[in-house]
C-alpha positions as CSV (number, residue, x, y, z in Angstrom):
1,M,-49.3,94.8,10.9
2,S,-49.4,92.3,8.3
3,S,-50.7,88.7,8.8
4,D,-48.8,87.4,5.9
5,P,-46.0,85.2,7.5
6,R,-43.2,86.5,5.0
7,S,-44.3,90.0,5.3
8,L,-44.6,89.8,9.0
9,S,-41.2,88.1,9.2
10,Q,-39.4,90.9,7.1
11,E,-41.3,93.6,9.1
12,R,-39.8,92.2,12.4
13,F,-36.7,91.1,11.5
14,G,-36.0,94.1,9.6
15,R,-37.0,95.9,13.0
16,F,-34.8,94.0,15.1
17,A,-32.3,93.1,12.7
18,K,-28.9,94.6,14.6
19,G,-30.1,92.8,18.0
20,Y,-29.8,89.3,15.9
21,V,-26.2,90.5,15.0
22,T,-25.4,91.0,18.5
23,S,-27.3,88.1,20.1
24,Q,-25.0,85.8,22.0
25,T,-27.3,82.9,21.2
26,H,-26.9,83.3,17.5
27,A,-23.3,84.8,17.2
28,K,-21.7,82.0,19.9
29,G,-23.9,79.1,20.1
30,F,-21.8,76.1,20.9
31,E,-23.6,74.3,18.0
32,L,-21.7,76.5,15.6
33,E,-18.6,74.2,16.3
34,R,-21.1,71.1,15.7
35,L,-22.0,72.4,12.7
36,L,-18.6,72.4,11.4
37,D,-17.7,68.7,12.8
38,I,-21.1,67.4,10.8
39,A,-20.1,69.2,7.6
40,Q,-16.5,68.6,7.2
41,P,-16.1,71.4,4.7
42,E,-13.6,71.1,2.0
43,S,-11.6,74.1,0.5
44,D,-13.2,74.0,-2.9
45,W,-16.8,73.9,-1.7
46,S,-19.5,76.4,-2.8
47,V,-21.7,76.7,0.4
48,L,-25.2,78.5,0.5
49,D,-26.6,79.7,3.9
50,I,-30.1,80.3,4.0
51,A,-32.0,83.0,6.0
52,T,-28.3,84.1,7.3
53,G,-29.7,86.7,9.6
54,G,-26.9,87.9,11.4
55,G,-24.5,86.1,9.2
56,H,-23.1,84.1,12.0
57,T,-23.4,80.6,10.2
58,A,-22.1,81.9,6.8
59,L,-19.0,83.9,8.9
60,K,-18.2,80.4,10.4
61,F,-17.8,78.5,7.4
62,L,-16.0,81.4,5.2
63,P,-12.4,80.3,6.2
64,F,-12.9,76.6,5.2
65,V,-14.6,76.9,1.8
66,E,-13.8,78.5,-1.4
67,W,-17.2,80.7,-1.4
68,V,-20.5,81.3,0.7
69,V,-23.6,82.6,-0.5
70,A,-25.4,84.5,2.6
71,A,-29.3,84.7,1.6
72,D,-31.9,86.4,3.6
73,I,-35.4,87.5,2.5
74,T,-35.1,90.5,4.8
75,P,-33.2,93.5,3.4
76,N,-32.4,95.2,6.6
77,M,-31.3,91.9,7.9
78,M,-29.4,91.4,4.8
79,A,-27.8,94.8,5.4
80,A,-26.7,94.2,9.1
81,A,-25.2,90.8,8.0
82,R,-23.2,92.6,5.2
83,E,-21.6,95.0,7.4
84,F,-20.9,92.3,10.1
85,I,-19.2,89.8,7.8
86,T,-17.1,92.5,5.7
87,R,-16.1,94.1,9.0
88,Q,-14.0,90.5,9.7
89,G,-12.4,91.3,6.2
90,N,-13.5,88.1,4.4
91,G,-14.0,88.6,0.9
92,N,-15.0,85.1,-0.3
93,V,-19.0,85.7,0.2
94,Q,-21.7,87.0,-1.8
95,F,-24.9,88.3,-0.5
96,L,-28.2,87.2,-1.9
97,A,-32.1,88.6,-1.3
98,A,-33.8,85.3,-1.6
99,D,-37.0,83.4,-0.2
100,A,-36.2,80.2,1.3
101,E,-38.8,78.3,-0.6
102,H,-38.1,80.0,-4.0
103,L,-34.7,80.1,-4.4
104,P,-33.7,82.0,-7.4
105,L,-30.5,79.4,-7.8
106,V,-29.8,76.8,-11.0
107,E,-30.2,73.1,-9.8
108,G,-27.1,71.1,-8.5
109,H,-24.9,73.8,-7.7
110,F,-23.8,74.2,-3.9
111,D,-21.9,71.4,-2.2
112,L,-23.2,72.4,1.2
113,I,-26.6,74.4,2.3
114,T,-26.8,75.7,5.8
115,C,-29.9,76.9,7.6
116,R,-29.9,77.8,11.4
117,I,-32.6,78.9,13.9
118,A,-35.0,80.1,11.1
119,P,-37.1,77.5,9.6
120,H,-39.6,78.1,12.4
121,H,-40.4,81.3,10.4
122,F,-40.7,79.6,7.1
123,P,-44.8,79.3,6.1
124,N,-44.0,76.0,4.4
125,C,-41.0,74.4,5.8
126,A,-41.2,71.1,3.4
127,K,-41.2,73.6,0.5
128,F,-37.8,75.1,2.0
129,V,-36.4,71.6,2.3
130,R,-37.4,70.5,-1.4
131,D,-36.0,73.9,-2.9
132,A,-33.0,73.6,-1.0
133,A,-32.3,69.7,-1.9
134,R,-32.9,71.1,-5.7
135,T,-29.7,73.2,-5.5
136,L,-27.5,70.8,-3.9
137,K,-25.1,68.8,-6.1
138,L,-25.1,65.1,-6.3
139,G,-23.6,64.2,-2.9
140,G,-24.4,67.4,-1.2
141,L,-25.4,68.1,2.4
142,L,-28.3,70.1,3.9
143,L,-27.4,70.8,7.3
144,V,-30.4,72.5,9.3
145,Q,-30.6,73.7,13.2
146,D,-34.1,74.7,14.4
147,Q,-36.2,74.6,17.3
148,L,-37.6,71.1,18.3
149,V,-41.1,70.2,19.8
150,P,-41.8,66.9,21.4
151,D,-44.1,64.5,19.8
152,D,-47.2,65.2,22.1
153,D,-49.6,67.4,20.0
154,V,-50.8,69.2,23.1
155,L,-47.5,70.3,24.3
156,A,-46.2,71.0,20.9
157,R,-48.8,73.7,20.5
158,Y,-48.3,75.0,23.8
159,V,-44.6,75.4,23.1
160,N,-45.2,76.9,19.6
161,D,-47.9,79.4,21.3
162,F,-45.0,80.6,23.7
163,E,-42.6,81.2,21.1
164,R,-45.7,83.1,19.0
165,L,-46.4,85.2,21.9
166,R,-42.7,86.6,22.0
167,D,-42.6,86.7,18.2
168,P,-45.5,86.9,16.1
169,S,-44.0,86.1,13.1
170,H,-42.9,82.1,14.6
171,N,-44.7,80.0,12.3
172,W,-44.2,76.5,13.6
173,A,-41.4,74.3,15.4
174,Y,-41.7,70.6,14.3
175,T,-41.0,67.4,15.8
176,Q,-37.9,65.2,15.0
177,A,-40.3,62.9,13.2
178,D,-41.6,65.7,11.3
179,W,-38.0,67.0,10.1
180,V,-36.9,63.3,9.1
181,E,-40.1,63.0,7.0
182,M,-39.5,66.3,5.2
183,F,-35.9,65.3,4.2
184,K,-36.9,62.0,2.9
185,D,-39.6,63.3,1.0
186,A,-37.1,65.7,-0.8
187,G,-35.4,62.9,-1.6
188,L,-32.4,63.4,0.7
189,V,-30.9,60.6,2.8
190,V,-30.6,61.5,6.7
191,E,-27.1,60.8,7.8
192,H,-27.2,62.6,11.5
193,T,-29.7,63.8,13.8
194,E,-28.9,65.0,16.9
195,S,-31.2,67.4,19.7
196,I,-29.4,70.1,22.0
197,I,-30.7,72.2,24.9
198,K,-30.4,76.1,24.7
199,E,-31.0,77.9,28.1
200,H,-32.2,81.7,27.6
201,R,-32.4,84.5,29.8
202,L,-36.0,85.4,29.4
203,I,-35.9,89.4,29.7
204,P,-33.0,89.5,26.9
205,W,-34.9,86.9,24.8
206,A,-38.2,88.9,24.8
207,E,-36.5,92.3,24.6
208,R,-34.5,91.2,21.4
209,Q,-38.3,91.1,19.7
210,G,-39.4,94.2,21.2
211,C,-41.7,92.7,23.9
212,T,-43.7,95.2,25.9
213,A,-44.2,95.0,29.4
214,E,-47.7,93.4,29.0
215,V,-46.2,90.8,26.8
216,M,-43.6,90.0,29.2
217,D,-46.1,89.5,32.1
218,R,-48.0,87.3,29.6
219,L,-44.8,85.0,28.9
220,R,-44.0,84.7,32.6
221,Q,-47.8,83.5,33.4
222,M,-47.5,81.0,30.4
223,L,-44.4,79.8,32.1
224,L,-46.0,79.7,35.3
225,D,-49.2,77.9,34.1
226,A,-47.7,75.6,32.0
227,P,-49.0,71.8,32.4
228,P,-46.6,69.5,34.0
229,I,-45.5,68.0,30.7
230,A,-44.8,71.6,29.4
231,S,-43.1,72.7,32.4
232,E,-40.6,70.0,32.0
233,W,-39.9,70.8,28.5
234,L,-39.4,74.6,29.3
235,Q,-37.6,74.2,32.2
236,A,-38.3,77.7,33.5
237,K,-36.6,79.1,36.8
238,D,-37.1,82.2,38.6
239,I,-39.9,83.3,36.6
240,F,-40.5,86.5,38.3
241,T,-37.0,87.8,38.9
242,P,-34.4,89.6,36.6
243,E,-32.9,86.1,36.3
244,A,-35.5,84.5,34.8
245,T,-34.5,81.6,32.5
246,F,-36.0,79.0,30.4
247,V,-35.1,76.6,27.9
248,N,-35.9,75.5,24.2
249,H,-34.9,72.4,22.4
250,H,-33.0,72.4,18.9
251,I,-32.6,69.6,16.5
252,I,-29.5,69.4,14.1
253,I,-30.0,67.1,11.3
254,A,-28.3,66.5,8.0
255,G,-29.3,65.1,4.5
256,R,-27.2,63.9,1.6
257,N,-28.5,64.3,-1.9
258,H,-28.0,60.9,-3.4
259,R,-30.1,61.5,-6.4
């Protein structure tokens, strides 16, 4: 197995692509409506959805805009997204093989760029934000949802280690302050931030990444052994039962290009 973050993401998400198309966490998360509410899309907009995964965010915006480009670095994931979206009968979409940190796109093209539940996989998240900002029109909006960690360094590392045990292609989830700084460094004016909590059933969450019984046991043990502040953050319940759950925290952040 490759240790290169991009290759590892391609390998794992290529293998588990279909599971992400059918994942209810990705397909029906209530925050999809929040993204629409925040963006307020217009009918003549061009939209880029980076790391489209199963294509759920791209599909959500399609009825409200003129055109959507759904981009992903993983060929199998792109194929799964294409099949999923075209099955809905939408024609105003184009699919693009693209690395989030090296977008093969001209400057100042898109009214809106979205990226949902993906940046924690990127090797250099700040570079992703800068390259996304580069391709926005003047007045265009970058809208990101991703995993969030608290400001405490020890807790942040514990939460990231827990996520990485389940999915080795997980690179790093950031604090809200980190995200605001990345947006500002890219020349974006932050207009909105909010945090949300998402509850997951432990077993389906782990199975979506093909976790072995040994890894499942280690995940349960991490939830059990979590220091008090991490335990409060993860809110695990019924750890050693089939109904085991925990939560992770997400940020939604929107920044506008005023350069």
